[in-house]
C-alpha positions as CSV (number, residue, x, y, z in Angstrom):
1,M,30.8,-20.7,0.1
2,S,28.1,-22.3,2.0
3,H,24.1,-21.5,1.3
4,R,22.7,-19.5,4.4
5,R,19.1,-18.3,4.7
6,I,18.9,-14.4,4.9
7,T,18.9,-13.1,8.7
8,K,15.2,-12.2,10.4
9,R,16.1,-8.5,10.3
10,R,17.1,-8.3,6.8
11,A,13.9,-10.5,5.8
12,V,11.8,-7.6,7.6
13,L,13.4,-4.9,5.7
14,A,12.5,-6.8,2.6
15,G,8.8,-7.1,3.5
16,A,8.6,-3.6,4.8
17,G,8.8,-1.8,1.2
18,A,6.7,-4.0,-1.0
19,V,3.4,-2.2,-0.7
20,G,4.7,0.8,-3.2
21,I,2.4,3.2,-4.8
22,A,-0.8,1.4,-3.7
23,A,0.2,2.1,-0.2
24,A,2.1,5.5,0.0
25,A,0.5,8.3,1.5
26,V,1.7,11.8,0.8
27,L,1.1,15.2,-0.1
28,L,3.6,18.2,-0.9
29,P,4.9,19.6,2.1
30,Q,4.6,23.5,0.7
31,A,1.2,22.8,-1.0
32,Y,-1.4,25.4,0.3
33,A,-5.0,25.5,0.2
34,G,-7.8,27.8,1.3
35,Q,-11.1,26.4,1.9
36,D,-12.7,29.5,0.3
37,G,-12.5,29.0,-3.2
38,A,-9.0,27.8,-3.9
39,R,-10.5,24.6,-5.6
40,S,-10.6,27.1,-8.8
41,D,-7.0,28.0,-9.0
42,A,-5.6,24.5,-8.7
43,P,-3.4,23.5,-12.0
44,A,-4.5,20.7,-14.7
45,P,-3.2,17.3,-13.9
46,R,0.1,16.4,-15.1
47,Q,1.0,13.8,-17.8
48,M,3.6,11.6,-16.5
49,S,5.3,8.1,-17.1
50,A,4.8,5.3,-14.6
51,A,8.2,6.0,-13.3
52,S,7.5,9.4,-13.1
53,A,4.7,8.9,-11.1
54,A,6.7,6.7,-8.6
55,E,9.1,9.8,-8.7
56,L,6.3,12.2,-7.6
57,L,5.2,10.0,-4.9
58,Q,8.4,10.2,-3.3
59,Q,8.9,13.8,-3.5
60,L,5.7,14.5,-1.9
61,G,6.6,15.0,1.7
62,K,3.6,15.2,3.9
63,Q,1.2,12.2,4.7
64,L,-2.4,12.2,4.2
65,G,-3.3,9.9,7.2
66,E,-6.5,8.4,7.1
67,S,-7.8,10.3,4.6
68,Y,-5.6,8.7,1.9
69,G,-7.3,5.4,0.3
70,G,-4.0,4.4,-2.2
71,A,-3.1,5.5,-5.5
72,Y,-2.6,4.1,-9.1
73,Y,-1.5,5.0,-12.4
74,D,-3.7,5.6,-15.5
75,A,-1.9,4.5,-18.3
76,G,-4.4,5.8,-20.8
77,K,-4.3,9.2,-19.7
78,Q,-0.7,9.3,-18.1
79,Q,-1.7,10.7,-14.8
80,L,-1.2,9.7,-11.4
81,V,-4.4,9.3,-9.3
82,V,-4.6,9.6,-5.5
83,N,-7.6,8.4,-3.6
84,V,-9.0,10.5,-0.9
85,V,-11.6,9.4,2.0
86,G,-14.7,11.5,1.9
87,D,-14.9,14.9,0.4
88,N,-12.0,17.1,1.9
89,N,-11.6,20.3,-0.5
90,E,-8.3,21.1,1.0
91,I,-6.8,17.6,0.5
92,D,-8.1,18.0,-3.0
93,V,-6.3,21.0,-3.9
94,R,-3.2,19.8,-2.3
95,V,-3.5,16.7,-4.4
96,K,-4.0,18.7,-7.5
97,K,-1.4,21.0,-6.9
98,A,1.2,18.1,-6.7
99,G,0.3,17.3,-10.4
100,A,-2.1,14.3,-9.5
101,V,-5.9,13.8,-10.0
102,P,-7.9,13.3,-6.7
103,R,-10.7,10.9,-6.5
104,S,-13.0,10.5,-3.6
105,V,-13.6,6.8,-2.0
106,D,-14.7,5.3,0.8
107,N,-11.9,3.0,2.0
108,S,-8.8,4.3,3.6
109,A,-5.2,2.7,2.7
110,S,-5.3,1.7,6.8
111,E,-8.8,0.0,6.8
112,L,-7.8,-2.2,3.4
113,S,-4.4,-3.0,4.9
114,A,-6.2,-3.8,8.2
115,A,-8.7,-5.8,5.9
116,K,-5.6,-7.8,4.8
117,S,-4.4,-8.6,8.2
118,T,-7.7,-10.1,9.1
119,L,-7.6,-12.2,6.3
120,S,-4.1,-13.7,7.2
121,R,-5.4,-14.4,10.9
122,K,-9.0,-16.2,9.1
123,A,-8.5,-17.3,5.8
124,T,-5.0,-18.3,5.2
125,V,-5.5,-21.4,3.1
126,A,-3.2,-22.8,-0.1
127,G,-4.4,-21.7,-3.0
128,T,-5.4,-18.0,-2.1
129,S,-4.2,-14.6,-2.3
130,W,-5.1,-11.1,-1.6
131,A,-3.8,-7.8,-2.5
132,I,-4.7,-4.1,-2.6
133,D,-6.5,-3.0,-5.4
134,P,-6.7,0.8,-5.5
135,R,-8.5,1.1,-8.7
136,N,-11.4,-0.4,-6.7
137,N,-10.8,0.6,-3.4
138,Q,-11.0,-2.9,-2.4
139,V,-9.1,-6.0,-1.1
140,L,-8.9,-8.5,-4.0
141,V,-9.1,-11.9,-2.9
142,T,-8.4,-14.6,-5.6
143,A,-9.1,-18.4,-5.2
144,D,-7.5,-21.0,-7.2
145,R,-9.9,-23.9,-8.5
146,T,-8.5,-26.2,-5.5
147,V,-10.1,-23.8,-3.1
148,T,-13.6,-25.7,-2.7
149,G,-15.8,-27.1,-0.2
150,E,-15.0,-26.4,3.7
151,R,-12.0,-23.9,2.5
152,W,-14.3,-21.7,0.1
153,D,-16.8,-21.6,2.9
154,R,-14.3,-20.4,5.2
155,L,-12.6,-17.9,2.6
156,E,-16.1,-16.6,1.7
157,A,-17.4,-16.2,5.4
158,A,-14.1,-14.1,6.2
159,V,-14.4,-11.9,3.4
160,K,-18.0,-11.1,4.2
161,D,-17.1,-10.5,7.7
162,L,-14.9,-7.6,6.3
163,G,-18.1,-5.6,5.7
164,P,-19.6,-4.5,2.5
165,G,-17.4,-2.7,-0.3
166,M,-14.0,-3.9,1.5
167,A,-13.0,-6.8,-0.2
168,R,-14.1,-9.1,-3.5
169,I,-13.6,-12.5,-4.3
170,Q,-12.3,-14.0,-7.7
171,K,-12.0,-17.6,-8.9
172,S,-8.8,-18.3,-11.1
173,G,-9.3,-21.2,-13.6
174,G,-5.3,-22.3,-12.7
175,E,-3.6,-23.3,-9.4
176,F,-1.1,-21.2,-7.6
177,K,2.3,-23.0,-8.0
178,T,5.9,-21.6,-8.3
179,F,7.2,-21.7,-11.5
180,L,10.1,-24.1,-11.2
181,E,10.3,-27.3,-13.5
182,G,13.4,-29.3,-14.7
183,G,14.6,-28.2,-18.4
184,D,17.5,-25.8,-19.5
185,A,18.1,-22.2,-18.9
186,I,19.8,-22.1,-15.2
187,F,20.1,-25.3,-13.6
188,G,20.3,-26.3,-10.0
189,G,19.6,-29.8,-8.1
190,G,17.6,-31.1,-11.3
191,A,15.5,-27.8,-11.3
192,R,15.4,-25.1,-14.0
193,C,14.9,-21.6,-13.2
194,S,15.5,-18.2,-15.0
195,L,18.2,-15.6,-14.4
196,G,16.3,-12.4,-13.2
197,F,19.0,-9.3,-12.8
198,N,22.5,-8.9,-12.9
199,V,23.8,-7.1,-9.8
200,T,27.0,-5.7,-8.0
201,T,27.3,-7.1,-4.3
202,Q,28.2,-5.1,-1.2
203,D,32.0,-6.2,-2.0
204,G,32.1,-5.5,-5.5
205,S,31.7,-9.1,-6.7
206,P,28.9,-9.9,-9.6
207,G,25.9,-11.7,-8.9
208,F,22.2,-12.0,-9.9
209,L,18.9,-12.3,-8.5
210,T,16.4,-14.7,-9.2
211,A,13.6,-16.4,-7.3
212,G,13.8,-17.4,-3.4
213,H,12.2,-20.8,-4.5
214,C,15.2,-21.8,-6.8
215,G,17.8,-20.4,-4.1
216,V,16.1,-22.9,-1.6
217,A,15.9,-25.7,-4.1
218,A,19.5,-25.6,-5.0
219,E,22.9,-24.2,-3.8
220,Q,24.8,-24.1,-7.0
221,W,23.7,-23.2,-10.6
222,S,24.6,-24.0,-14.2
223,E,24.1,-22.8,-17.2
224,A,23.3,-25.9,-19.0
225,A,21.6,-29.1,-17.6
226,G,24.7,-31.3,-16.2
227,G,27.3,-28.3,-16.6
228,G,29.6,-27.2,-14.2
229,P,28.4,-24.7,-11.5
230,I,28.9,-21.1,-12.5
231,G,26.9,-19.3,-9.1
232,T,26.4,-20.4,-5.4
233,V,23.7,-19.3,-3.5
234,Q,24.4,-16.7,-0.9
235,E,21.1,-15.5,0.4
236,A,17.6,-17.0,0.1
237,V,14.1,-16.2,1.4
238,F,11.2,-18.8,0.7
239,P,8.6,-18.7,1.7
240,G,8.0,-15.8,4.1
241,A,8.7,-12.3,3.7
242,G,9.6,-12.5,-0.2
243,D,10.4,-14.8,-2.7
244,F,14.1,-13.8,-3.9
245,A,17.8,-14.9,-3.9
246,L,21.5,-13.6,-4.4
247,V,23.6,-15.9,-6.5
248,T,27.3,-14.6,-6.9
249,Y,29.2,-16.1,-9.8
250,D,31.7,-18.4,-8.6
251,D,34.4,-16.7,-11.4
252,P,34.9,-13.2,-9.8
253,A,36.3,-12.1,-13.8
254,T,32.5,-12.8,-15.1
255,E,31.0,-10.2,-17.5
256,A,27.7,-9.4,-16.0
257,P,26.3,-6.9,-18.0
258,S,23.3,-4.9,-16.3
259,E,20.8,-5.6,-19.1
260,V,17.9,-8.4,-20.4
261,D,18.2,-10.4,-23.3
262,T,15.1,-10.2,-25.2
263,G,15.5,-12.6,-27.9
264,D,16.7,-12.0,-31.6
265,G,19.9,-10.2,-30.5
266,R,18.0,-7.5,-28.5
267,T,18.8,-6.3,-25.3
268,V,17.4,-3.7,-22.9
269,A,19.8,-1.7,-20.7
270,I,18.7,-1.9,-16.9
271,A,19.7,1.4,-15.3
272,R,17.9,1.3,-12.4
273,A,15.3,-0.5,-10.3
274,A,11.9,1.0,-9.7
275,G,8.7,0.2,-7.6
276,A,5.7,-1.3,-9.4
277,A,2.4,1.0,-9.7
278,V,-0.9,-0.5,-10.3
279,G,-1.7,0.5,-13.7
280,Q,1.9,0.4,-15.0
281,D,3.0,-1.5,-18.3
282,V,5.3,-4.1,-17.7
283,I,7.4,-6.7,-19.6
284,R,8.3,-10.0,-18.5
285,M,11.0,-12.4,-19.7
286,G,11.4,-16.0,-18.8
287,S,13.5,-18.9,-20.4
288,T,10.3,-20.9,-20.9
289,T,7.7,-18.6,-22.5
290,G,10.4,-15.6,-23.6
291,L,8.4,-12.2,-23.4
292,S,5.1,-11.4,-22.2
293,D,3.5,-7.9,-21.3
294,G,0.7,-6.9,-19.4
295,Q,-0.3,-4.4,-16.4
296,V,0.3,-4.4,-12.8
297,T,-3.2,-5.2,-11.1
298,G,-2.3,-5.2,-7.4
299,L,0.6,-4.5,-4.8
300,D,1.1,-6.0,-1.2
301,A,-0.2,-9.3,-2.2
302,T,0.0,-12.3,0.0
303,V,0.1,-15.7,-1.6
304,N,-0.7,-18.7,-0.2
305,Y,1.2,-21.4,-2.0
306,P,1.3,-25.1,-1.2
307,E,4.8,-24.6,0.3
308,G,3.8,-21.7,2.5
309,T,2.8,-18.0,2.7
310,V,4.6,-15.3,0.8
311,T,4.1,-11.4,1.3
312,G,4.9,-8.7,-0.3
313,L,4.6,-9.3,-4.0
314,I,3.5,-7.3,-7.2
315,Q,0.2,-8.9,-8.9
316,T,0.2,-8.8,-12.5
317,N,-1.8,-10.1,-15.6
318,V,1.3,-11.1,-17.2
319,C,1.2,-14.8,-18.3
320,A,4.3,-17.1,-16.8
321,E,4.7,-21.2,-17.1
322,P,7.1,-23.5,-15.3
323,G,11.0,-22.7,-15.8
324,D,10.1,-18.9,-16.0
325,S,10.7,-18.6,-12.1
326,G,13.2,-16.0,-11.1
327,G,12.9,-14.2,-14.5
328,A,12.7,-10.3,-15.0
329,L,10.0,-8.1,-14.4
330,F,10.9,-4.6,-16.2
331,T,9.9,-1.8,-18.4
332,A,11.0,-0.8,-21.7
333,D,12.9,2.3,-20.5
334,G,15.2,0.4,-18.5
335,S,13.6,0.1,-15.2
336,A,14.0,-3.4,-13.0
337,I,10.6,-3.7,-11.2
338,G,10.5,-7.5,-10.3
339,L,11.2,-11.3,-9.9
340,T,9.0,-13.8,-11.3
341,S,7.6,-16.0,-8.1
342,G,4.6,-17.9,-9.4
343,G,0.6,-17.9,-10.1
344,S,-1.9,-19.9,-11.8
345,G,-2.5,-20.4,-15.6
346,D,-0.2,-20.2,-18.6
347,C,0.6,-18.2,-21.6
348,T,-2.6,-19.6,-23.7
349,A,-5.3,-19.5,-21.3
350,G,-3.8,-16.5,-19.3
351,G,-4.0,-16.1,-15.4
352,E,-2.6,-14.2,-12.6
353,T,1.1,-14.1,-11.8
354,F,3.1,-12.6,-8.9
355,F,6.6,-11.3,-8.5
356,Q,9.0,-10.2,-5.9
357,P,9.6,-6.6,-5.9
358,V,13.1,-6.0,-7.1
359,T,13.6,-2.9,-4.7
360,T,13.1,-4.9,-1.7
361,A,15.3,-7.8,-3.1
362,L,18.0,-5.4,-3.5
363,E,17.5,-3.8,0.2
364,A,17.6,-7.3,1.9
365,V,20.6,-8.5,0.2
366,G,22.6,-5.5,-0.1
367,A,23.0,-5.6,-3.9
368,R,22.7,-3.1,-6.5
369,I,21.7,-3.1,-10.1
370,G,24.5,-2.2,-12.9
371,D,27.2,-0.1,-11.7
372,G,25.5,1.9,-9.0
373,A,22.1,2.8,-9.9
374,G,19.3,1.3,-8.2
375,G,21.4,-0.1,-5.4
376,A,20.6,-1.2,-1.9
377,G,17.9,1.3,-0.4
378,G,17.4,3.0,-3.9
379,G,14.5,1.6,-5.0
380,A,10.8,2.9,-5.7
381,G,9.9,5.5,-2.7
382,S,7.3,3.7,-1.1
383,A,5.4,3.7,2.0
384,G,3.8,1.1,3.9
385,A,0.2,1.2,5.5
386,E,0.5,-2.3,7.2
387,D,-2.0,-2.6,10.2
388,G,-3.0,1.1,10.0
389,G,0.6,3.0,10.0
390,A,2.9,4.3,7.3
391,E,6.5,3.6,7.2
392,A,8.5,5.4,4.5
393,N,11.1,3.8,2.3
394,A,14.2,5.7,0.8
395,G,14.9,6.6,-2.6
396,V,13.5,6.5,-6.1
397,E,15.1,5.7,-9.3
398,G,13.7,6.6,-12.7
399,G,11.4,9.1,-14.0
400,A,12.1,12.4,-14.5
401,N,10.2,15.3,-12.7
402,G,7.4,17.6,-14.6
403,A,5.4,16.5,-17.3
404,D,6.5,13.2,-19.5
405,G,5.4,12.0,-22.9
406,P,3.7,8.8,-23.1
407,D,4.8,6.1,-20.8
408,E,7.4,4.0,-23.4
409,V,6.0,0.6,-21.9
410,G,4.2,-1.0,-24.5
411,G,2.5,-4.1,-25.5
412,D,3.6,-3.9,-29.1
413,E,7.4,-3.2,-29.1
414,F,8.5,-6.5,-27.2
415,G,5.2,-8.2,-26.5
416,G,3.1,-10.4,-28.6
417,D,3.3,-13.7,-29.8
418,D,5.8,-13.4,-32.0
419,A,8.2,-12.5,-29.5
420,Q,7.5,-16.0,-27.6
421,G,8.6,-19.4,-28.1
422,D,12.1,-18.4,-30.1
423,A,13.4,-16.8,-26.9
424,V,14.3,-19.5,-24.7
425,G,17.1,-19.1,-22.8
426,G,16.9,-15.2,-23.1
427,D,17.7,-14.7,-19.6
428,D,20.3,-16.9,-19.4
429,G,21.9,-15.1,-22.3
430,A,22.0,-11.9,-20.3
431,L,25.1,-13.8,-18.4
432,H,27.7,-12.8,-20.9
433,N,26.5,-10.7,-23.6
């Protein structure tokens, strides 16, 4: 079956749902609050996991409009924090009644989104990225070590023109690049990548997701360097509205369990796809560096790679290295979050790493996770505020309603230096376990 690039319509769908919690704008429709003392009877904030925070946002029906300034998950307190522009008692009470924590900020989500659009027009140069950072209520602009001279001046001027408090620049010590390399794990055309998540396609065939830049690098992929092909690329996007590819197994009888091999004989069952939340603890598995963990730091990120601009990504402080491209970003309780795209740095010095949201990849290619959970259209509920508007996506998987115990994603359970190095080929091992 020949390789083909994803259609424009479906690529647009893939980009539309990338914003997640940081750009959702919602309220409980049945919430009510008067202006006279209603604040006093608002319930205390609920404790919940990051997955339940995403569930809560999907359930909250009525949008806040220009009063909404983003939202994030406070992992320490296990609470959902909703940014509210100005001092609006009625909205504050409604947010509290929903179980979240209102926080007064200056910039609305639509203003931040408009600022990102302005940066895309004025400052798109290789080695830069920008993402909405709801914890600081700003657009976080990152420039790698190659951005100097006229390019740096152009970027700095564009940020300054946005006005005070709208965006900030940080320098990265590394260089933005996709994490593609020749070596082991899954191989195609002399390139090495990592398998992300096994999926079931629309016609019921087994397949897997990986990075789009892997999918455009080679049409067929093998389990070993120089080995016979086991899968063929059906759809791929890179650069553009995402970085994802669907590969179907050539043998329709291939066992493709919905799990991630974490090394040392352990696996994590993947039961659902879910959206990312800023502040959420996540784990990455890759064929080069094994397991690494960290937090989501930004959503709806735009990254200007040397090969071109990619939009709608998740930004994290999780490390990665060449060969990890396409690898799984997930939570310990079995939620598929992202596919490794690229970034800067390595697992010694650290750096920024960007991921393709799994939910939008599934939506675009029409696949589902495992035996039905987290299928097409069934990712984290999200709404985009691009260009000042809001557009809701359907479906949230994972996370119970009401109060939850502590978030299960922890650095000690799967992360740490002892989990790395010995797990080479771990994602590859998820092919047939």
